[in-house]
C-alpha positions in Angstrom: -5.3 33.9 48.7 -6.5 34.1 45.0 -3.5 35.5 44.5 -1.6 32.6 46.0 -3.3 30.0 44.1 -2.8 32.0 40.6 0.2 32.7 41.7 0.9 28.7 41.9 -1.3 27.6 38.8 1.2 31.1 37.0 4.2 28.6 37.9 3.3 25.3 37.2 1.9 26.0 34.0 5.0 28.0 33.3 7.3 25.0 33.9 4.8 22.6 31.9 5.7 24.7 28.8 9.2 25.6 29.6 9.4 21.5 29.7 7.9 20.9 26.8 9.7 23.6 24.8 12.9 22.0 26.2 11.9 18.3 24.9 11.6 20.3 21.0 14.9 22.1 20.7 16.5 19.4 21.9 15.2 16.9 19.9 15.8 19.3 16.9 19.1 19.8 17.7 19.7 16.1 17.8 18.2 15.6 14.7 20.2 18.5 13.0 23.7 16.4 12.5 25.6 17.7 9.9 27.1 15.7 6.7 30.6 13.9 7.0 30.6 12.1 3.7 31.0 14.9 1.3 33.6 16.4 2.8 36.0 17.9 0.3 38.6 19.2 2.4 41.6 16.8 3.5 40.7 15.7 7.3 42.7 16.8 10.0 45.3 14.2 11.7 43.4 14.0 15.2 45.2 13.0 18.0 42.6 10.9 20.3 43.7 10.8 24.1 41.4 8.3 26.8 42.1 8.6 30.5 41.7 5.2 32.4 42.2 4.2 36.1 40.7 0.5 37.0 38.4 -1.2 35.5 34.3 -1.3 34.6 31.8 -3.1 33.2 32.3 -2.8 30.2 35.9 -1.8 29.7 36.5 -4.3 27.5 34.2 -2.9 24.9 34.9 0.6 25.6 38.4 0.1 24.5 37.6 -2.2 21.2 35.7 0.2 20.1 38.7 2.9 20.5 40.1 0.1 17.8 37.1 0.4 15.3 37.2 4.1 14.8 36.9 4.6 10.8 38.8 8.6 10.7 41.3 8.2 7.9 44.0 10.1 10.0 44.5 9.6 13.9 46.5 8.3 16.3 45.7 7.3 20.1 46.7 7.9 23.8 45.5 5.7 26.5 46.6 7.4 29.6 47.1 6.2 32.6 49.1 7.2 36.4 50.2 4.1 37.3 52.1 0.9 36.2 50.5 -1.5 38.2 46.7 0.0 37.1 44.2 -3.0 36.1 43.4 -2.3 33.1 46.5 -1.5 31.2 46.8 -5.1 30.4 43.2 -4.7 28.7 45.0 -2.2 26.6 48.0 -4.0 26.0 46.3 -6.5 24.6 44.1 -4.9 22.6 47.2 -3.0 21.0 48.3 -6.1 19.8 44.9 -7.5 18.6 45.0 -4.6 16.3 49.2 -3.7 15.6 47.7 -1.7 12.4 45.9 1.7 14.7 48.6 3.8 16.3 48.1 3.6 19.9 50.4 4.3 22.4 49.8 3.5 26.0 51.2 6.0 28.2 52.6 5.5 32.1 52.7 8.1 35.2 51.6 11.0 36.5 51.8 14.5 37.2 50.6 16.8 39.9 49.6 20.5 38.5 45.9 20.7 38.5 44.2 19.1 41.8 42.3 16.9 39.4 43.5 13.5 39.1 42.0 12.8 35.7 43.0 16.3 34.2 46.8 15.2 35.7 45.9 11.6 33.7 45.1 13.9 30.5 48.4 15.7 31.1 51.2 13.4 29.3 48.8 12.4 26.2 47.9 15.9 25.7 51.7 16.5 25.8 52.6 13.7 23.2 50.2 14.8 20.9 51.2 15.5 17.3 47.7 15.7 15.8 46.0 19.7 14.9 43.3 19.3 16.9 43.4 16.6 19.9 40.1 15.0 21.1 40.0 13.6 25.1 37.4 11.3 26.0 36.0 9.5 28.8 37.0 5.9 29.4 33.7 4.5 29.9 32.2 6.3 26.3 31.0 3.5 23.7 32.0 5.3 20.5 30.9 5.0 17.1 33.4 3.7 14.2 32.6 7.3 12.7 32.9 9.4 15.9 36.0 11.6 14.8 34.4 12.6 11.7 31.4 14.1 13.5 33.6 15.9 16.2 36.0 17.2 13.3 33.1 18.5 11.3 31.8 20.0 14.5 34.6 22.6 14.5 33.3 25.3 12.9 35.3 28.8 13.0 34.1 30.0 15.5 34.4 26.6 17.8 36.9 27.1 20.6 35.7 23.1 22.0 33.6 20.5 20.8 31.7 18.5 23.1 29.1 16.3 23.3 26.8 14.7 25.8 26.7 11.0 26.2 23.1 9.0 26.6 22.6 6.4 29.2 22.7 2.7 27.7 22.3 -0.4 28.5 20.9 -0.8 32.3 20.4 -3.7 33.7 18.9 -2.8 37.2 16.7 -0.2 38.2 19.4 2.1 39.3 20.7 1.9 36.1 17.3 2.5 34.8 17.2 5.9 36.9 20.5 6.6 35.6 19.4 6.6 32.3 16.6 8.6 32.8 19.2 11.2 34.3 21.6 11.4 31.4 18.9 11.0 29.0 15.8 12.6 29.2 16.7 15.3 31.5 20.6 16.1 31.1 21.0 15.3 27.4 17.4 17.3 26.9 19.0 20.0 29.1 22.4 21.0 27.3 21.4 20.4 23.5 18.2 22.6 24.5 20.6 25.5 25.6 22.9 24.4 23.0 20.3 25.4 20.4 19.5 28.8 22.1 22.6 29.3 21.1 24.8 28.6 24.5 26.5 25.8 24.3 28.6 24.1 27.4 30.9 21.6 27.3 30.4 18.0 28.9 33.6 16.1 29.6 32.8 13.3 28.8 34.3 14.4 24.6 36.3 17.4 25.1 38.1 18.5 21.4 40.4 21.3 20.7 42.5 22.8 18.6 46.0 21.2 19.5 47.0 25.9 18.8 44.4 26.4 21.3 46.1 23.9 23.9 49.4 25.1 23.4 48.8 28.7 24.2 46.6 28.0 27.3 43.8 26.2 26.8 45.2 23.1 28.9 46.4 25.5 31.8 43.1 27.2 32.3 41.6 23.9 32.4 43.4 23.3 35.8 41.7 27.0 36.4 38.3 24.7 38.4 37.6 21.5 39.8 35.9 20.8 36.8 37.8 20.7 33.5 34.5 20.8 31.7 33.8 23.9 33.7 37.0 25.6 32.4 37.0 25.0 29.4 33.6 26.4 29.1 35.2 29.5 30.9 38.0 29.4 28.8 35.7 29.4 25.7 33.6 32.0 26.4 36.7 34.9 27.9 37.6 34.0 24.3 34.4 35.3 22.5 34.0 32.1 21.1 31.6 29.2 21.1 30.9 25.3 22.5 30.0 23.2 19.5 28.2 20.3 20.4 28.3 16.9 18.1 24.8 14.8 16.8 24.6 12.2 16.9 25.7 11.6 20.8 27.3 8.0 22.0 26.3 5.9 24.6 27.5 5.0 28.2 26.3 1.6 28.6 25.7 1.4 32.5 24.9 -2.4 32.5 24.6 -3.2 37.1 24.3 0.0 38.9 23.5 0.8 42.3 21.6 3.4 43.9 25.1 4.8 46.0 27.5 4.6 42.8 24.5 6.6 41.2 24.0 8.5 44.1 27.7 8.9 44.8 28.1 10.2 40.9 25.6 12.7 40.4 26.4 14.3 43.9 29.7 14.8 43.0 28.6 16.2 39.2 26.2 19.1 41.6 28.9 19.8 43.9 31.0 20.8 41.1 28.2 22.4 39.1 27.6 24.7 42.3 31.1 25.2 42.9 31.8 26.6 39.6 28.4 27.8 38.5 26.2 29.1 41.5 24.0 31.0 40.0 22.4 28.9 37.5 23.1 25.5 39.9 20.7 27.4 42.6 17.2 27.5 40.7 17.8 23.7 39.7 15.8 22.7 42.4 12.8 23.8 40.4 13.5 21.8 37.0 12.0 18.9 38.0 9.0 17.7 38.0 8.5 17.7 42.1 8.1 21.6 42.6 5.5 22.3 39.8 3.7 19.4 41.1 3.2 21.1 44.7 2.3 23.7 43.2 -0.4 22.0 41.5 -1.1 20.0 45.1 -1.3 23.5 46.8 -3.3 25.2 44.6 -6.3 22.8 44.4 -6.0 22.6 48.2 -6.4 26.2 48.3 -9.1 26.3 46.0 -11.0 23.6 47.1 -10.9 21.3 44.3 -10.1 17.4 43.5 -5.5 17.6 44.7 -5.1 13.4 43.3 -6.8 13.7 39.9 -5.3 17.6 39.1 -1.9 15.9 40.1 -2.6 12.6 38.0 -2.7 14.6 35.0 0.0 17.2 35.4 2.0 14.1 36.1 0.3 12.6 33.0 1.4 15.3 30.8 5.1 16.1 32.4 6.2 12.2 32.1 4.6 11.9 28.8 6.8 14.5 27.5 9.6 12.3 29.0 8.9 9.0 27.6 7.4 10.1 24.1 11.1 12.2 23.7 12.7 9.4 24.7 11.4 6.9 22.2 11.7 9.4 19.4 15.7 10.3 20.6 16.6 6.2 20.8 17.3 6.6 23.8 16.5 2.7 26.1 12.4 2.9 26.7 10.9 0.0 28.9 8.2 -0.5 32.0 11.0 0.6 34.1 11.4 3.6 32.7 7.4 4.7 34.2 9.1 4.3 37.4 12.7 5.6 37.1 11.3 9.0 35.9 9.9 9.7 39.2 12.6 8.6 41.4 14.7 10.5 38.8 13.1 13.3 39.9 13.3 12.5 43.6 16.9 11.8 43.7 17.4 15.7 42.0 16.3 16.9 44.8 17.7 15.1 47.1 20.8 16.0 45.9 20.7 19.9 45.0 20.0 19.4 48.4 23.1 17.5 49.6 25.3 19.8 47.4 25.0 22.6 48.9 25.8 20.5 52.6 29.5 19.8 51.7 31.7 20.4 49.1 33.7 17.2 49.3 33.3 14.1 47.5 35.1 10.6 46.1 36.0 10.4 42.5 37.9 7.1 42.0 39.3 6.4 45.7 41.0 10.2 45.4 38.8 12.3 48.3 38.8 16.1 46.7 37.0 18.6 47.2 34.7 21.0 45.0 36.9 24.4 45.8 36.8 27.9 43.8 39.3 28.4 41.4 42.5 28.3 41.3 44.5 31.3 39.7 47.3 29.6 40.6 47.3 26.6 38.8 50.0 26.4 36.0 50.3 23.6 32.8 
């Protein structure tokens, strides 16, 4: 019995130390932003590709942000698969308001990857004339100097430059829970791993040298069900790095439902399970629920007061989340205190659901988080 108590205490203690350390590493990484004002060499031409599908709550704002970029030498390609897509008139209206910006709307699709998003991106890649090609999701609200930061992150050893978003403008409790998932959990983990020298790509921003895309990087993105996981594997196979951009850009959430949050994060979980199964398996240990359960069982076995110890542990754990959220400048309100434990309950449920199947729905497409596709062609 005493051995089990000691094992539970050790697990809870190590989990808390790892949690606090990950916040410290992530915050340190977020604060280490390279200067873009002092650049002496010419800025390379950049082709910005934004795949679009349908109209979302903040589509007008995210589209408009594309035309306010201050990068000195870039072109923009908006990509839709269908001519009747309701976002197409918004794009045309935005281009008419900003005739001085080099922007084109590309319509049509090809099916070569089994990934509708990548299929939509393909025509933008093929039309790109820039030395660098930057793929940015439709729901990212890019700041005016975003491309400068992306280009500055292209060190000599960088094969891919990426960036996680942070959740912003939550209007419902479900959106607050998604903020807690995106910010103090997903972004924290990604920047912590990057600080340790093992950065991985995230599909909100994927930037490549055009020469690398032509030499096989774009084809490689078709070899996995998730293009960002495929890009990470491709970069590592080249013996090169995935570099992350700081600061990160917001993804405004607005009015989210719990069903929408569940669907989105189950999709991502099943994709992680398919592409990195050995890394996905221990994710159940990354939320507060497992160490909190360990503390409760430990105190119960030892005959101690269960509730005070569980409450104290939760106070320190979630206190670190709240402090990091404030220091990073992410949205913080009284609802955050409710959203954080809801996030951990959702993470556990999603983890189990991810093992129960492979199917998911993305923008009306029923897809499978299948294994690697060695036959895919670009």
